[in-house]
TIFI-65120 format. One record per residue: residue number from 1; residue in one letter; x, y, z of N, C-alpha, C in turn. Coordinates in Angstrom, 1 decimal, always signed. Atoms other than C-alpha are relative to their C-alpha. Layout:
REM residues N
{tido NUM; A; {X; Y; Z}; {X; Y; Z}; {X; Y; Z}};
...
//
This chain:
REM residues 69
{tido 1; X; {+0.8; -0.3; -1.2}; {+17.2; -26.6; -1.8}; {+0.6; +1.1; +0.8}};
{tido 2; X; {-0.6; -1.1; -0.7}; {+17.7; -23.3; +0.0}; {+0.4; -0.3; +1.5}};
{tido 3; X; {-0.6; +0.2; -1.3}; {+19.8; -23.2; +3.2}; {-0.8; +1.0; +1.0}};
{tido 4; X; {+0.7; -0.8; -1.0}; {+17.8; -22.0; +6.3}; {+1.0; +0.4; +1.0}};
{tido 5; X; {-1.0; -0.5; -1.0}; {+20.0; -19.8; +8.5}; {-0.5; -0.3; +1.4}};
{tido 6; X; {+0.3; +0.2; -1.4}; {+20.2; -20.6; +12.2}; {+0.1; +1.3; +0.7}};
{tido 7; X; {+0.0; -1.3; -0.7}; {+19.1; -17.5; +14.0}; {-0.5; -0.2; +1.4}};
{tido 8; X; {+0.4; +0.2; -1.4}; {+18.9; -17.3; +17.8}; {-0.1; +1.4; +0.6}};
{tido 9; X; {+0.1; -1.2; -0.8}; {+17.9; -14.6; +20.3}; {+1.3; +0.5; +0.5}};
{tido 10; X; {-1.3; -0.5; -0.5}; {+20.8; -12.3; +21.0}; {+1.1; +0.1; -1.1}};
{tido 11; X; {-1.0; +0.0; +1.2}; {+22.6; -12.9; +17.6}; {+0.0; +1.4; -0.6}};
{tido 12; X; {-0.1; -1.2; +0.8}; {+23.8; -9.9; +15.6}; {-0.1; -0.3; -1.4}};
{tido 13; X; {+0.1; +0.2; +1.4}; {+22.7; -9.8; +12.0}; {+0.6; +1.2; -0.8}};
{tido 14; X; {-0.5; -1.1; +0.9}; {+24.6; -7.9; +9.3}; {-0.9; -0.2; -1.3}};
{tido 15; X; {+0.9; +0.1; +1.2}; {+22.1; -7.1; +6.5}; {+0.7; +0.6; -1.2}};
{tido 16; X; {-0.6; -0.4; +1.2}; {+22.9; -6.4; +2.9}; {-0.2; +1.5; -0.3}};
{tido 17; X; {+0.2; -1.4; +0.1}; {+21.4; -2.9; +2.9}; {+0.0; +0.7; +1.3}};
{tido 18; X; {+0.0; -0.7; -1.3}; {+21.9; -0.3; +5.6}; {-1.3; +0.6; +0.4}};
{tido 19; X; {+1.2; -0.7; -0.5}; {+19.2; +1.2; +7.8}; {+0.2; +1.5; -0.3}};
{tido 20; X; {-0.2; -1.4; +0.3}; {+18.6; +4.9; +7.2}; {+1.0; +0.7; +0.9}};
{tido 21; X; {-1.0; -0.7; -0.9}; {+20.8; +5.8; +10.2}; {+1.4; -0.4; -0.4}};
{tido 22; X; {-1.3; +0.3; +0.6}; {+23.7; +4.2; +8.3}; {+0.7; -1.4; +0.4}};
{tido 23; X; {-0.6; +1.3; -0.5}; {+24.4; +0.9; +10.2}; {-0.7; -1.2; -0.7}};
{tido 24; X; {+0.5; +1.2; +0.6}; {+23.9; -2.6; +8.8}; {-0.2; -1.1; +1.1}};
{tido 25; X; {+0.1; +1.0; -1.1}; {+23.9; -4.4; +12.2}; {-1.2; +0.1; +0.8}};
{tido 26; X; {+1.2; +0.1; -0.8}; {+20.8; -5.5; +14.1}; {+0.1; -1.1; +1.0}};
{tido 27; X; {+0.0; +1.0; -1.0}; {+20.3; -7.5; +17.3}; {-1.4; -0.7; +0.0}};
{tido 28; X; {+1.3; +0.8; +0.0}; {+17.6; -10.3; +17.4}; {-0.5; +0.0; +1.4}};
{tido 29; X; {+0.7; +0.0; -1.3}; {+15.1; -9.8; +20.2}; {-1.0; -1.2; +0.2}};
{tido 30; X; {+1.0; +1.0; -0.1}; {+12.5; -12.4; +19.4}; {-0.1; -0.8; -1.4}};
{tido 31; X; {+0.0; +0.8; +1.3}; {+12.2; -15.3; +16.8}; {-1.4; -0.7; +0.0}};
{tido 32; X; {+1.2; +0.7; +0.2}; {+9.2; -17.1; +15.4}; {-0.3; +0.1; -1.5}};
{tido 33; X; {+0.3; -0.2; +1.4}; {+7.3; -16.7; +12.1}; {+0.3; +1.4; -0.4}};
{tido 34; X; {-0.5; -1.4; +0.1}; {+8.1; -13.0; +12.5}; {+1.2; +0.1; +0.9}};
{tido 35; X; {-1.2; -0.2; -0.8}; {+11.5; -11.9; +13.8}; {+0.1; +1.5; +0.4}};
{tido 36; X; {-0.1; -1.4; -0.5}; {+11.9; -8.8; +16.0}; {+1.5; +0.3; +0.2}};
{tido 37; X; {-1.4; -0.5; -0.1}; {+15.2; -6.9; +15.6}; {+0.0; +1.4; +0.4}};
{tido 38; X; {-0.2; -1.4; -0.4}; {+16.6; -3.7; +17.0}; {+1.3; +0.5; -0.7}};
{tido 39; X; {-1.1; -0.6; +0.7}; {+19.0; -1.4; +15.1}; {+1.1; +0.2; +1.0}};
{tido 40; X; {-1.1; -0.2; -0.9}; {+22.5; -1.3; +16.7}; {+0.5; +1.5; +0.0}};
{tido 41; X; {-0.4; -1.4; +0.1}; {+22.9; +2.3; +15.5}; {-0.9; +1.0; +0.8}};
{tido 42; X; {+0.9; -1.0; -0.5}; {+19.8; +4.2; +16.4}; {-1.0; -0.6; +1.0}};
{tido 43; X; {+0.9; +0.6; -0.9}; {+17.8; +1.7; +18.5}; {-1.4; -0.3; -0.5}};
{tido 44; X; {+1.4; +0.2; +0.6}; {+14.8; +1.4; +16.2}; {-0.3; -1.5; +0.1}};
{tido 45; X; {+0.5; +1.4; -0.2}; {+12.7; -1.7; +16.9}; {-0.9; -0.3; -1.2}};
{tido 46; X; {+0.7; +0.4; +1.2}; {+11.3; -3.6; +13.9}; {-0.4; -1.5; +0.2}};
{tido 47; X; {+0.4; +1.4; +0.1}; {+9.3; -6.8; +13.4}; {-0.2; -0.3; -1.5}};
{tido 48; X; {+0.0; +0.4; +1.4}; {+9.9; -8.5; +10.0}; {-0.4; -1.4; -0.2}};
{tido 49; X; {+0.3; +1.4; +0.3}; {+8.6; -11.6; +8.3}; {+1.3; -0.8; -0.1}};
{tido 50; X; {-1.3; +0.8; +0.0}; {+11.2; -14.4; +8.7}; {+0.5; -0.2; -1.4}};
{tido 51; X; {-0.4; +0.2; +1.4}; {+11.3; -15.1; +4.9}; {+0.7; +1.3; -0.6}};
{tido 52; X; {-0.6; -1.3; +0.5}; {+12.0; -11.4; +4.1}; {+1.3; +0.3; +0.6}};
{tido 53; X; {-1.2; -0.3; -0.8}; {+14.6; -11.1; +6.8}; {+1.1; -1.0; -0.5}};
{tido 54; X; {-1.0; +1.0; +0.5}; {+16.4; -14.3; +5.7}; {+0.6; +0.3; -1.3}};
{tido 55; X; {-0.5; -0.4; +1.3}; {+16.8; -13.0; +2.2}; {+0.9; +1.3; +0.1}};
{tido 56; X; {-0.8; -1.2; -0.2}; {+18.3; -9.7; +3.6}; {+1.3; -0.2; +0.8}};
{tido 57; X; {-1.1; +0.2; -0.9}; {+20.9; -11.3; +5.8}; {+1.3; -0.2; -0.8}};
{tido 58; X; {-1.3; +0.2; +0.6}; {+24.6; -11.0; +4.7}; {+0.9; -0.9; +0.9}};
{tido 59; X; {-0.8; +0.7; -1.0}; {+26.2; -12.4; +7.9}; {-0.7; -0.1; +1.3}};
{tido 60; X; {+0.5; +0.2; -1.4}; {+25.2; -13.8; +11.3}; {+1.1; -0.1; +1.0}};
{tido 61; X; {-1.1; +0.0; -1.0}; {+27.4; -13.0; +14.3}; {-0.7; -0.6; +1.2}};
{tido 62; X; {+0.7; +0.6; -1.1}; {+26.4; -15.5; +17.0}; {+0.4; +0.6; +1.3}};
{tido 63; X; {-0.1; -0.5; -1.4}; {+26.0; -14.6; +20.7}; {+1.2; -0.8; +0.6}};
{tido 64; X; {-1.0; +0.6; -0.8}; {+29.0; -15.3; +22.9}; {-0.6; -0.5; +1.3}};
{tido 65; X; {+0.6; +0.6; -1.2}; {+27.7; -17.7; +25.5}; {+1.1; -0.4; +1.0}};
{tido 66; X; {-1.0; +0.3; -1.0}; {+29.8; -17.9; +28.7}; {-0.6; -1.0; +1.0}};
{tido 67; X; {+0.5; +1.1; -0.9}; {+29.4; -21.1; +30.7}; {+1.0; -0.1; +1.2}};
{tido 68; X; {-0.9; +0.2; -1.2}; {+30.7; -21.2; +34.3}; {+0.2; -1.4; +0.3}};
{tido 69; X; {-0.3; +1.4; -0.3}; {+32.4; -24.4; +35.1}; {+0.4; -0.2; +1.5}};
//
């Protein structure tokens, strides 16, 4: 059974193939059946199908959440 990656808004995704600008890192803006990401290099905004994006992910860098105590 395939493992479903846990993706949250604000996470940085490292993909297997680079964007034409040369970077492999993208920030998640919106999640759902489609996932909206923005390139960390050039700022290009894209909406991709969840299944296609999940196959392209190499690494997920979670958001640092700071909690005030």
